[in-house]
C-alpha positions in Angstrom: -56.8 -7.0 -29.9 -55.4 -5.1 -26.7 -52.0 -4.4 -27.2 -51.4 -1.8 -24.5 -48.5 -3.0 -22.5 -46.6 -1.0 -19.6 -43.0 -1.1 -17.8 -41.7 0.9 -14.9 -38.5 2.8 -14.7 -37.4 5.2 -11.9 -40.5 4.5 -10.0 -42.9 5.7 -12.7 -45.0 3.4 -15.1 -45.2 4.2 -18.7 -47.8 2.7 -21.2 -47.2 1.9 -24.8 -48.7 -0.2 -27.8 -46.8 -3.1 -27.6 -45.8 -4.3 -31.2 -43.9 -7.4 -29.6 -47.6 -8.6 -29.0 -48.0 -8.7 -32.7 -44.5 -9.6 -34.1 -43.9 -12.5 -31.8 -46.9 -14.2 -33.6 -46.4 -12.9 -37.0 -42.8 -13.4 -38.6 -43.8 -11.2 -41.5 -44.3 -8.3 -39.1 -41.4 -9.0 -36.9 -39.1 -8.8 -40.0 -40.5 -5.2 -41.0 -38.1 -2.4 -41.6 -38.0 -0.1 -38.5 -39.7 2.7 -40.7 -42.6 0.9 -41.2 -42.9 -0.6 -37.6 -43.0 3.1 -36.6 -45.9 3.5 -39.1 -47.6 0.5 -37.8 -47.6 1.3 -34.3 -48.9 5.0 -35.1 -51.9 3.5 -37.2 -52.9 0.7 -35.0 -52.7 3.3 -32.1 -55.2 5.5 -33.9 -57.4 2.7 -34.9 -61.2 3.5 -33.7 -62.5 -0.4 -33.8 -61.6 -3.9 -34.3 -62.2 -3.9 -38.3 -60.0 -1.0 -38.6 -57.3 -2.4 -36.3 -57.4 -5.9 -38.4 -57.6 -3.8 -41.9 -54.3 -2.0 -40.5 -52.3 -5.4 -39.8 -53.4 -6.9 -42.8 -52.1 -4.1 -45.1 -48.7 -4.3 -43.1 -48.6 -7.9 -43.1 -49.0 -7.7 -47.1 -47.7 -4.4 -47.8 -50.3 -3.9 -50.2 -50.5 -0.6 -52.0 -53.1 0.7 -49.9 -53.3 4.3 -48.3 -51.9 4.6 -44.9 -52.0 7.3 -42.6 -48.8 9.7 -41.1 -49.8 10.8 -37.8 -47.1 13.5 -37.0 -46.4 14.4 -33.4 -45.0 17.6 -34.2 -44.8 20.2 -37.3 -41.6 22.0 -37.9 -42.0 25.1 -40.1 -39.6 27.9 -41.0 -40.1 31.3 -41.5 -43.8 32.6 -42.9 -44.9 29.9 -45.2 -47.8 28.8 -43.2 -48.6 32.6 -42.5 -52.2 32.0 -44.2 -53.4 29.5 -41.7 -52.6 31.2 -38.6 -54.4 34.4 -40.3 -57.1 32.2 -40.8 -57.3 30.8 -37.0 -56.9 34.6 -35.8 -60.0 35.4 -37.7 -62.0 32.5 -36.5 -61.0 33.6 -33.2 -62.7 36.7 -33.8 -65.9 34.9 -34.7 -65.8 32.6 -31.9 -65.1 35.8 -29.8 -68.3 37.5 -31.3 -70.4 34.3 -30.7 -69.0 34.2 -26.7 -67.6 30.7 -27.0 -64.3 29.4 -26.1 -61.3 30.8 -27.4 -59.0 28.3 -26.0 -60.5 25.7 -28.4 -59.2 27.9 -31.7 -56.0 26.4 -31.8 -53.6 24.4 -33.9 -54.5 20.6 -33.5 -50.9 19.7 -33.1 -47.4 21.0 -31.5 -45.9 23.5 -34.0 -42.7 24.9 -33.6 -41.8 27.9 -35.9 -38.3 28.8 -36.2 -37.8 32.2 -37.6 -34.3 32.2 -39.3 -32.2 35.4 -38.4 -30.9 35.9 -41.8 -34.4 36.6 -43.0 -34.4 39.4 -40.4 -30.8 40.9 -40.9 -31.4 40.8 -44.8 -34.6 43.0 -44.4 -33.9 45.3 -41.1 -30.6 46.6 -42.5 -31.9 47.5 -45.7 -32.6 51.2 -46.4 -36.0 50.4 -48.0 -38.8 51.4 -45.5 -41.0 48.7 -47.3 -38.9 46.0 -46.4 -38.6 47.4 -42.5 -42.3 47.3 -42.6 -42.6 43.6 -44.1 -40.6 42.5 -41.2 -41.9 44.5 -38.3 -45.6 43.6 -39.4 -45.0 39.8 -40.1 -43.2 39.7 -36.8 -45.7 41.5 -34.8 -48.6 39.2 -35.7 -46.6 36.0 -35.3 -45.5 37.3 -31.8 -49.2 38.2 -31.1 -50.0 34.6 -32.5 -47.4 32.9 -30.1 -49.2 34.5 -27.0 -52.7 33.2 -28.0 -52.4 29.7 -29.4 -51.1 27.4 -27.1 -49.9 24.7 -29.7 -47.5 27.2 -31.1 -43.9 27.6 -30.1 -42.0 30.5 -31.6 -38.3 30.0 -31.9 -37.6 34.0 -32.4 -34.9 35.4 -34.5 -31.3 35.0 -33.1 -31.6 31.3 -31.9 -30.1 29.6 -34.7 -30.9 27.7 -38.0 -33.9 25.6 -38.1 -32.6 22.0 -38.7 -29.9 22.5 -36.2 -32.0 23.8 -33.7 -34.6 20.9 -34.2 -31.8 18.2 -34.1 -29.9 19.7 -30.9 -32.8 21.0 -28.9 -36.2 20.5 -29.8 -36.6 17.0 -30.9 -37.5 14.5 -28.0 -37.1 11.1 -30.0 -40.3 9.9 -27.9 -43.6 11.7 -27.5 -45.1 11.6 -24.0 -48.8 12.0 -23.8 -51.0 11.9 -20.7 -54.2 10.0 -21.0 -56.4 8.7 -18.8 -54.0 9.7 -16.0 -51.5 7.5 -17.6 -48.2 8.3 -19.4 -48.4 6.7 -22.8 -45.3 6.7 -25.1 -44.8 6.6 -29.0 -42.4 7.5 -31.2 -41.9 11.3 -32.2 -42.7 11.8 -35.9 -42.3 15.1 -37.7 -43.5 17.0 -40.9 -41.8 20.0 -42.3 -42.3 22.5 -45.0 -38.6 23.3 -45.2 -35.8 21.8 -47.4 -34.3 20.5 -44.5 -37.2 18.4 -42.9 -35.9 15.2 -43.6 -32.5 15.9 -41.4 -34.3 14.5 -38.1 -34.2 10.9 -39.7 -30.6 11.0 -38.6 -31.7 11.1 -35.2 -34.3 8.1 -35.7 -37.0 10.3 -35.4 -39.2 9.6 -38.8 -40.0 12.9 -40.7 -40.9 13.9 -44.1 -41.3 17.2 -46.0 -44.7 18.0 -47.0 -46.3 21.2 -49.0 -48.1 24.0 -47.5 -51.4 22.6 -48.0 -50.5 19.2 -46.6 -49.2 21.2 -43.5 -52.5 23.2 -43.0 -54.4 20.3 -43.2 -52.0 18.5 -40.3 -52.4 21.8 -38.4 -56.2 21.6 -38.4 -55.8 18.0 -37.0 -55.9 15.7 -40.2 -53.2 13.0 -40.9 -51.3 13.1 -44.1 -52.5 10.5 -46.2 -49.5 8.3 -48.1 -49.0 5.3 -50.4 -47.9 2.2 -48.7 -44.1 2.8 -48.9 -41.5 1.0 -50.5 -38.3 0.4 -48.2 -34.6 0.3 -49.6 -32.3 -1.0 -47.5 -28.6 0.2 -47.5 -26.1 -2.5 -46.3 -22.8 -0.6 -45.5 -19.5 -2.7 -44.7 -16.1 -3.1 -45.1 -13.2 -0.4 -44.0 -12.3 3.0 -44.8 -9.0 3.5 -46.8 -5.9 5.9 -45.5 -6.7 9.6 -46.1 -10.5 8.9 -46.3 -12.6 10.7 -44.1 -16.4 10.2 -43.1 -17.3 13.1 -45.4 -15.6 11.6 -48.3 -18.0 8.6 -47.3 -21.0 10.6 -47.4 -20.3 12.4 -50.5 -19.6 9.0 -52.2 -22.7 7.4 -50.6 -24.9 10.2 -51.8 -23.6 10.2 -55.4 -24.2 6.3 -55.1 -27.9 6.8 -54.0 -28.3 9.3 -56.7 -27.4 6.8 -59.7 -29.7 4.0 -57.7 -32.9 4.9 -59.6 -34.8 5.7 -56.4 -38.4 6.7 -56.8 -40.0 7.9 -53.4 -39.0 4.7 -51.4 -37.9 5.1 -47.9 -34.2 4.4 -47.5 -33.1 2.7 -44.3 -29.5 2.4 -43.6 -28.0 -0.9 -41.5 -24.6 -2.7 -41.5 -21.3 -3.0 -39.7 -20.1 0.2 -41.4 -22.3 2.1 -39.7 -19.8 2.8 -37.0 -17.8 5.2 -39.4 -20.9 7.4 -39.6 -21.3 9.8 -37.0 -24.4 11.4 -36.3 -23.4 14.5 -38.0 -22.4 12.3 -41.0 -26.2 10.8 -40.9 -27.4 14.3 -41.0 -25.9 15.2 -44.1 -27.1 12.1 -45.7 -30.7 12.4 -44.4 -31.0 16.1 -45.2 -29.9 15.2 -49.1 -32.7 12.7 -49.4 -34.6 14.8 -52.0 -31.5 15.1 -54.1 -31.5 11.3 -54.7 -35.4 11.2 -54.7 -35.8 9.4 -51.5 -39.1 10.2 -49.1 -36.4 10.1 -46.4 -33.2 8.3 -45.4 -33.6 6.9 -41.8 -31.1 5.6 -39.4 -32.7 3.6 -36.6 -31.8 4.8 -33.1 -28.6 3.0 -31.8 -26.2 3.8 -28.9 -24.7 6.5 -31.0 -27.8 8.4 -31.2 -28.7 7.8 -27.3 -25.1 9.3 -26.5 -25.6 12.4 -28.9 -29.1 12.9 -27.5 -27.6 12.7 -23.8 -24.8 15.0 -24.5 -27.2 17.8 -26.4 -29.7 17.5 -23.5 -28.1 16.4 -20.4 -30.7 14.0 -19.5 -29.6 10.5 -18.3 -32.9 9.2 -17.1 -34.6 10.3 -20.4 -31.9 8.4 -22.3 -32.6 5.4 -20.4 -36.2 5.8 -20.9 -36.0 5.8 -24.6 -33.6 2.8 -24.9 -35.8 0.7 -22.7 -39.1 1.5 -24.8 -37.4 1.0 -27.9 -35.9 -2.2 -26.9 -39.3 -3.1 -25.9 -40.9 -2.7 -29.0 -38.3 -3.9 -31.3 -37.2 -0.5 -32.8 -33.6 0.0 -31.5 -31.0 -1.0 -34.1 -29.7 -4.6 -33.5 -27.8 -4.9 -37.2 -30.5 -7.3 -38.4 -31.0 -7.7 -41.8 -34.7 -7.0 -42.2 -37.3 -7.7 -45.0 -36.7 -4.6 -47.3 -38.0 -4.4 -50.7 -34.6 -4.0 -52.1 -31.0 -4.1 -50.7 -28.0 -1.7 -52.1 -24.5 -3.0 -50.7 -22.2 0.0 -50.2 -18.6 -1.4 -49.5 -16.2 1.4 -47.6 -13.2 0.1 -49.2 -14.2 1.6 -52.6 -14.6 5.0 -51.2 -11.5 7.1 -52.0 -10.6 11.0 -51.2 -13.1 13.2 -52.7 -10.7 15.8 -54.5 -13.2 17.8 -57.1 -12.1 20.3 -59.7 -13.6 23.6 -58.9 -14.4 24.0 -62.7 -15.9 20.7 -62.9 -17.7 19.9 -59.7 -19.5 16.5 -61.0 -15.7 15.1 -61.7 -13.7 13.6 -58.6 -10.1 13.4 -59.4 -9.4 9.8 -58.1 -5.7 9.9 -58.7 -3.9 13.3 -58.6 -0.6 11.7 -59.1 -1.7 11.9 -62.8 -1.4 15.7 -62.5 1.0 16.8 -65.6 4.3 18.1 -63.9 6.3 19.6 -66.8 7.2 23.1 -65.7 9.6 24.4 -63.2 10.7 27.8 -61.9 12.9 29.3 -59.4 10.5 28.6 -56.5 7.8 26.5 -57.8 6.8 23.7 -60.0 3.6 22.8 -61.7 1.1 21.0 -59.0 2.2 23.1 -56.2 -0.2 24.6 -53.8 0.1 28.6 -53.0 -3.5 28.8 -51.2 -5.3 26.6 -48.6 -8.6 27.9 -46.9 -10.2 25.7 -44.3 -13.6 26.8 -43.5 -15.7 25.9 -40.5 -19.0 26.4 -42.1 -21.0 23.6 -43.6 -18.9 21.0 -41.6 -19.8 18.8 -39.0 -18.0 19.1 -35.5 -16.8 15.4 -35.9 -15.1 16.7 -39.2 -13.6 20.0 -37.6 -12.2 18.1 -34.9 -10.5 15.3 -37.3 -8.9 18.0 -39.2 -7.7 20.3 -35.9 -6.5 16.9 -34.5 -4.5 16.3 -37.5 -2.9 19.8 -37.1 -2.0 19.1 -33.3 0.0 15.9 -34.4 1.7 17.5 -37.0 2.6 20.3 -34.4 3.8 17.8 -32.3 6.1 16.5 -34.7 7.5 19.9 -35.7 5.9 19.7 -39.2 4.6 23.4 -40.6 2.6 24.4 -43.5 5.0 24.5 -46.6 6.6 28.0 -46.7 5.1 28.7 -50.2 1.2 28.3 -48.9 -0.9 31.2 -48.0 -3.1 29.1 -45.5 -6.3 30.6 -43.7 -8.7 29.1 -41.2 -11.9 30.9 -41.4 -14.5 30.6 -38.5 -17.9 31.4 -39.1 -20.1 33.1 -36.1 -22.3 30.1 -35.6 -22.0 27.9 -32.5 -18.8 25.7 -34.0 -16.5 28.5 -33.0 -17.7 27.8 -29.1 -17.3 24.3 -29.5 -13.8 24.7 -30.7 -12.7 27.1 -28.0 -14.3 24.8 -25.3 -11.9 21.9 -26.8 -8.9 24.1 -26.8 -7.9 23.2 -30.3 -7.6 26.3 -32.4 -3.9 27.0 -31.2 -2.8 24.0 -33.2 -4.0 25.1 -36.4 -2.6 28.5 -35.8 0.8 27.0 -34.7 0.7 24.9 -37.8 1.2 28.2 -39.9 -2.6 29.0 -40.6 -3.9 32.6 -40.2 -7.2 32.9 -38.3 -10.1 34.9 -40.0 -13.5 35.4 -38.8 -16.5 35.1 -40.9 -16.6 35.3 -44.8 -12.8 35.8 -46.6 -12.1 36.4 -50.1 -8.7 36.4 -51.4 -7.1 38.4 -54.0 -4.0 38.8 -55.9 -2.3 41.0 -53.7 -2.0 38.2 -51.0 0.5 36.2 -53.1 3.9 36.8 -52.5 5.6 39.0 -55.2 8.4 36.6 -56.0 5.9 33.9 -56.1 3.6 35.8 -58.7 6.8 36.4 -60.7 7.8 33.0 -60.9 4.4 32.0 -62.1 4.1 34.7 -64.7 7.5 34.2 -66.1 7.3 30.3 -66.2 3.6 30.0 -66.9 3.2 27.5 -63.9 -0.1 25.6 -63.2 -0.5 26.1 -59.3 -3.1 25.1 -57.2 -5.6 26.2 -54.4 -7.1 23.7 -51.9 -10.2 24.6 -50.2 -12.9 22.8 -47.9 -16.0 24.2 -49.7 -16.8 25.8 -52.6 -16.3 29.4 -52.6 -15.7 32.3 -54.9 -12.5 33.4 -53.5 -10.3 33.9 -56.4 -11.3 37.6 -56.8 -9.1 39.6 -58.9 -6.4 36.8 -59.2 -5.3 37.3 -62.5 -5.7 33.7 -63.3 -2.5 33.1 -61.4 -4.0 30.0 -59.6 -5.0 27.7 -62.5 -6.2 24.6 -60.7 -8.6 24.9 -57.8 -9.7 22.0 -55.5 -12.1 21.2 -53.2 -11.4 18.4 -50.6 -12.5 17.8 -47.2 -11.2 19.5 -44.0 -8.8 17.2 -43.1 -7.2 16.9 -46.5 -7.0 20.8 -46.5 -4.6 20.5 -43.5 -2.6 17.6 -44.9 -1.9 19.2 -48.4 -1.0 22.1 -46.7 2.0 20.3 -45.3 2.9 18.3 -48.1 2.7 21.6 -50.6 2.0 19.8 -53.8 -1.3 17.7 -54.9 0.9 15.0 -56.7 1.2 12.9 -53.6 1.0 9.0 -52.8 -1.3 8.6 -49.7 0.1 5.1 -49.4 4.1 5.5 -50.1 5.2 9.0 -50.1 6.9 10.6 -47.2 5.8 13.9 -45.6 8.8 15.0 -44.1 12.0 13.5 -42.3 11.8 14.1 -38.6 15.2 13.4 -36.7 16.3 10.9 -39.4 12.9 9.4 -39.4 10.3 9.4 -42.3 6.8 10.6 -41.4 3.8 9.0 -43.1 0.2 9.8 -43.4 -0.6 7.1 -40.8 1.4 8.9 -38.4 -0.5 11.9 -38.3 -4.0 10.8 -39.5 -6.3 10.9 -36.4 -8.4 7.6 -35.6 -12.0 7.5 -35.5 -11.5 6.6 -31.6 -9.4 9.6 -31.2 -12.2 12.1 -32.6 -14.7 10.3 -30.7 -12.9 10.9 -27.3 -12.5 14.6 -28.4 -16.1 14.7 -28.8 -16.7 13.2 -25.5 -15.4 16.6 -24.2 -18.4 18.4 -25.6 -20.7 18.1 -22.7 -24.2 19.3 -22.0 -22.9 22.5 -20.3 -22.0 23.9 -23.6 -25.3 23.1 -25.4 -27.2 24.3 -22.4 -25.3 27.6 -22.7 -26.2 28.0 -26.6 -29.9 27.4 -25.9 -30.5 29.1 -22.7 -32.1 32.1 -24.1 -33.6 30.4 -27.3 -37.0 31.7 -26.5 -35.8 35.3 -25.7 -34.7 36.3 -29.3 -32.7 39.3 -30.5 -33.1 42.9 -29.7 -35.4 43.3 -32.7 -37.9 40.9 -31.5 -37.9 41.8 -27.8 -38.4 45.4 -28.9 -41.5 44.5 -30.7 -44.3 45.8 -28.4 -47.9 43.8 -29.2 -51.2 44.4 -27.4 -52.0 41.1 -25.5 -55.6 41.0 -26.9 -57.9 38.2 -27.2 -58.1 38.8 -30.8 -55.7 40.4 -33.3 -56.1 44.3 -34.1 -55.8 44.3 -37.8 -54.1 47.2 -39.6 -56.5 48.0 -42.4 -53.8 49.7 -44.1 -51.3 47.1 -44.5 -50.2 45.7 -47.3 -48.5 42.5 -46.0 -51.3 41.1 -43.7 -55.1 41.1 -44.0 -57.7 39.4 -42.3 -58.7 36.4 -44.5 -61.7 35.1 -46.1 -62.3 32.0 -44.4 -64.1 29.3 -46.6 -67.7 29.5 -45.0 -69.9 27.1 -47.1 -72.2 27.0 -44.0 -75.0 24.7 -45.7 -74.1 21.1 -46.3 -74.2 20.0 -50.2 -76.7 17.3 -51.0 -77.0 17.8 -54.5 -75.3 19.6 -57.3 -77.3 22.7 -58.7 -75.5 24.9 -60.8 -77.6 26.9 -63.0 -76.4 29.5 -65.7 -72.9 29.7 -64.7 -70.7 31.9 -66.5 -67.3 31.1 -68.1 -64.7 33.0 -66.5 -61.7 31.7 -68.5 -60.9 29.2 -71.4 -57.5 27.7 -71.0 -55.2 25.4 -73.4 -53.8 22.1 -72.3 -50.8 22.3 -69.5 -51.5 25.3 -67.5 -49.2 25.1 -64.6 -49.5 26.2 -61.2 -46.9 28.7 -61.7 -49.3 30.2 -64.7 -52.2 30.0 -62.5 -50.4 32.1 -59.7 -47.0 33.5 -60.9 -44.0 34.2 -58.3 -42.5 36.6 -60.5 -41.9 40.3 -58.9 -44.8 42.5 -58.9 -44.9 44.2 -62.5 -45.7 47.8 -63.4 -49.3 48.7 -64.4 -50.5 45.2 -63.3 -53.6 44.8 -61.1 -51.5 44.2 -57.8 -49.7 47.1 -58.8 -52.8 49.3 -58.9 -53.8 48.0 -55.6 -50.4 48.8 -54.2 -50.4 52.5 -55.5 -53.9 53.2 -54.0 -52.3 52.0 -50.7 -49.7 54.5 -51.2 -47.0 52.1 -51.9 -44.7 53.1 -55.0 -42.9 51.0 -57.4 -39.6 50.9 -55.7 -41.4 49.6 -52.5 -43.6 46.7 -54.4 -41.2 43.8 -53.2 -42.3 40.4 -54.6 -45.5 38.3 -54.1 -43.8 36.0 -51.8 -43.2 39.0 -49.3 -47.0 39.9 -49.5 -47.8 36.1 -49.0 -50.4 37.1 -46.0 -52.4 39.4 -47.9 -55.2 37.7 -49.9 -56.0 41.0 -51.9 -52.5 40.9 -53.4 -52.9 37.2 -54.1 -56.3 37.4 -55.8 -54.9 40.1 -58.4 -52.1 37.9 -59.3 -54.1 35.3 -60.8 -52.8 34.5 -64.2 -51.0 37.5 -64.3 -48.2 36.3 -66.7 -47.6 36.6 -70.4 -47.1 32.9 -70.6 -51.0 32.0 -70.1 -53.8 33.3 -72.4 -57.4 33.3 -71.9 -58.6 32.0 -75.3 -61.7 34.3 -75.1 -59.8 37.3 -75.7 -56.8 38.2 -77.4 -54.9 39.6 -74.5 -52.0 38.0 -72.8 -52.2 37.3 -69.0 -54.9 37.4 -66.2 -57.7 39.2 -68.1 -61.0 38.1 -69.2 -64.1 39.7 -71.1 -67.2 41.1 -69.4 -69.9 40.5 -71.8 -72.4 42.9 -69.8 -70.1 45.8 -70.7 -68.3 44.2 -73.5 -64.8 45.2 -72.1 -61.8 43.5 -71.2 -61.4 43.2 -67.8 -59.0 41.5 -64.9 -60.2 38.0 -64.1 -60.3 38.4 -60.5 -62.6 41.8 -60.9 -64.9 40.1 -63.1 -65.2 37.0 -60.7 -65.9 39.4 -57.7 -68.8 41.4 -59.6 -70.2 38.1 -60.6 -70.0 36.7 -56.8 -71.6 39.6 -55.7 -74.5 38.8 -57.8 -74.6 35.0 -56.7 -73.6 34.0 -60.3 -71.7 30.7 -60.4 -68.2 31.1 -62.1 -66.5 28.4 -64.0 -62.7 27.9 -65.7 -62.4 25.4 -68.5 -59.2 24.0 -69.7 -57.4 21.3 -71.6 -55.1 18.6 -70.7 -53.1 18.4 -67.3 -54.6 21.5 -65.6 -52.6 22.7 -62.3 -49.2 20.6 -63.1 -46.4 21.4 -61.3 -45.5 22.3 -57.7 -48.2 22.9 -55.3 -49.2 26.5 -54.6 -51.6 27.4 -51.8 -52.7 30.5 -53.2 -52.9 28.9 -56.7 -56.3 27.3 -55.4 -57.2 29.5 -52.5 -57.5 32.4 -54.8 -59.9 31.0 -57.0 -61.9 30.0 -54.3 -62.1 33.6 -52.9 -63.1 35.0 -56.1 -65.9 32.6 -56.5 -64.9 29.9 -58.7 -67.0 26.9 -58.1 -66.0 24.3 -60.6 -63.1 23.8 -63.3 -63.8 21.6 -66.1 -60.6 20.0 -67.8 -59.8 17.3 -70.1 -57.7 16.2 -67.2 -56.1 17.4 -64.0 -52.7 17.0 -62.3 -53.5 14.5 -59.6 -52.3 16.8 -56.8 -54.0 19.6 -57.9 -57.3 18.0 -58.2 -57.2 16.6 -54.7 -56.3 20.2 -53.5 -59.2 21.9 -55.4 -61.4 19.4 -53.1 -59.6 20.7 -50.0 -60.9 24.1 -50.7 -64.3 23.0 -52.1 -63.8 23.4 -55.8 -65.6 20.6 -57.7 -63.0 19.3 -60.3 -65.0 17.7 -63.5 -63.7 16.2 -66.7 -64.8 16.1 -70.4 -65.7 12.6 -71.4 -66.0 12.9 -75.1 -65.9 16.6 -75.8 -63.4 19.4 -75.2 -63.0 23.2 -75.7 -62.5 22.8 -79.4 -65.3 20.1 -80.4 -68.0 22.5 -78.7 -66.3 25.4 -80.1 -66.9 27.3 -77.0 -66.2 31.1 -77.1 -66.6 31.8 -73.5 -69.9 33.7 -73.7 -72.0 30.6 -73.2 -74.0 29.9 -70.0 -73.8 26.3 -68.2 -76.2 24.5 -66.1 -75.5 21.2 -64.3 -77.9 19.8 -62.0 -77.3 16.5 -60.5 -79.6 15.1 -57.8 -77.0 12.9 -56.2 -73.4 13.5 -55.8 -71.4 10.0 -56.1 -67.8 9.1 -56.6 -66.5 9.3 -60.2 -70.4 9.4 -61.5 -71.0 10.8 -64.8 -72.9 14.2 -64.7 -74.9 15.6 -67.5 -74.4 19.4 -68.3 -76.3 22.0 -70.6 -74.2 24.4 -72.8 -76.5 27.5 -73.6 -75.0 28.6 -77.0 -76.5 31.5 -78.4 -79.9 29.9 -79.5 -79.3 26.2 -79.0 -78.5 24.3 -76.1 -75.7 21.3 -76.1 -75.8 18.4 -73.8 -72.7 16.9 -72.6 -71.3 14.5 -70.2 -68.8 15.6 -67.5 -66.8 13.0 -65.2 -67.1 13.8 -61.6 -63.6 13.7 -60.2 -64.5 13.2 -56.7 -63.0 9.6 -56.6 -63.9 8.0 -53.2 -66.4 8.5 -50.7 -64.2 10.6 -48.4 -63.7 13.0 -51.2 -67.1 13.0 -51.6 -68.1 13.9 -48.0 -65.4 16.6 -47.9 -66.8 18.1 -51.1 -70.3 18.1 -49.5 -68.9 20.0 -46.2 -67.5 22.8 -48.4 -63.9 21.3 -48.5 -61.9 19.6 -46.1 -60.3 22.8 -45.0 -63.9 24.3 -44.6 -65.0 21.0 -42.6 -61.9 21.5 -40.5 -62.8 25.0 -39.7 -66.3 24.2 -38.6 -65.2 21.4 -36.3 -62.9 23.6 -34.3 -65.7 26.7 -34.6 -68.4 24.0 -33.4 -66.3 22.7 -30.5 -65.8 26.2 -29.2 -69.5 26.9 -29.0 
């Protein structure tokens, strides 16, 4: 079925894959949640034949538990988590160059934005350790070279901002425009990211997921990410906010509600009339918190607020019109329609109250501060009085800051000041909010109110308490309070003078600074009498419309100024000289970056033929990825330490394994190097085995490389749940490099099993036997010959044990045709590398 359609805007014709051609005829598809419509569009767009097209429609119509594909239009990476894949591509580039191929074809197969957080640079460059300076210089040198040679790689160098903020305010385009057959095709922008903040982009109406490093590498090399057909949870927000409640309180309570809703990997989609109370910044806080309440993503469909935000940050009215036209044509623009969600949770805004947390117990919100026990009074103060208030700009959205500053402006206009007993500080961090505030001319009101302006980090100490107040506290044992907009350790050397410390919204910091005591009835109590007229909360509390009006004054020129030099980088980056060479000039003495050993299984595997394989290690149940590849600091006398010492690196310069992520020589020496794991072949703990040829205990990697040089196959044997825990790239890649061909276990962690296949290692499971039943010692030889590799087949193995042969059955854990085909190619990564290589020659 041809679903391509077009529309004209500003004398330009744009083409798209029209969902309404399907949904008008199929009401079940018409009522799909918007996140599923986005996935439907991308899967149909990538369909290669009629059968596949119809199968996709059937999957979405019936919402079966099928595997579907997620096709990202862009990958967002932070720092150096993906360094090994770029090293692999650089090595592949060398190979193509030697063979006289087209180097332009050796490229990431998807657009990548690598955002380098300035904090990493500052922490290491300012360090007195020469090794940490070298770490930064070597990694930045390689990445800068890569940015000049890989056309699909964009580097946002240090000094440009925080990853998620740059993505939201500058990089994201909402729509992806692709030129195909001399036509401009439109489709929704979709994003993958390895950073914990990857889900934040869902607040902008861009569907994005967080993935692990192995999945990201497959995406970089051209494969879609396979996901189970998702369940979609709808959150219906309705009602009206009460007095003294800010949208930040709403966000806090909504996140807490979602945490208690037994979410298990669903996609969360928001709708309802109450969305008007959520600014785009609020939505970003909710979206970024998705992993905290176990959602795959928290999605806000694009509405007029989104379009206004995009126009404001990008300054492009025409493109904003294009976005809205496309989305409305596709039925992807928000209309407050109740869609066919798998489940709906209602959230009544009237149930939200001011979020006031006791710093000693952050999990407990104090619903009613009127219950604060007022028992003791002094000469100046009484229990519950506030003596310190701190308003921080960091971690606050622009909307929340403007709300609190407008509150200050209204109070100043009426002649109200900060309570005389309170030491009030307004702490401005060094990010772009300072420029925002200066452009709005609002800082002066908080200063006129009685707040002292501070810049960057601030720490309070007891010397800042007035001596008379201090004496009153100590004499009368008063329970006095502090109010802060975020959880910071600001009570240094306070001698416990301030006993109760509360965390509240930024606006409540300002408000409580005026009333002076935490016991206040928001509905009925009077703030102050001005000209014989009582001033209540409602008289100074800014409305949402007032805040939005001020936000409208933040125009594109400010964002343009902020991001005008985003690709320029700071002084360190600019002064980093690189050779503009076609291939990278590797530093053979580097202990941070080394040319990798790309998986090069050149021959297609037609049958399984493993003869007289050696057992490298025998492990018990529940071996985790952290035990396979520990992330602890490099210990003295370890194999890695010996390698570094040979390179002239002293113990105080070792750094940690993460800092040497780009050096495979370090990573293979780190295999099983922890006292928490024990090879059952020997009595020694850690990453060791026995070399039976010399009858001596040696590091696992050393024995494996020795056997590999003699073309002797290597096998690891383990118990249940091998490879459980967090996905780790080197926990599999390092095994492949040292020559492990097969892992036999009682069972595997499912994700680890799939990743073994990605790297060309065959997972086999015992059927009736295990290490104990066979009484394996580790000196046995194993032969596995199978004429045809098939999914889930039973394979015979012969274990040569001293003078006898034992036959056992093993289950091949290639679970489908796709996994079989990839294994035969030497693994998914090897298959993709060969594709790039072949297309370049």
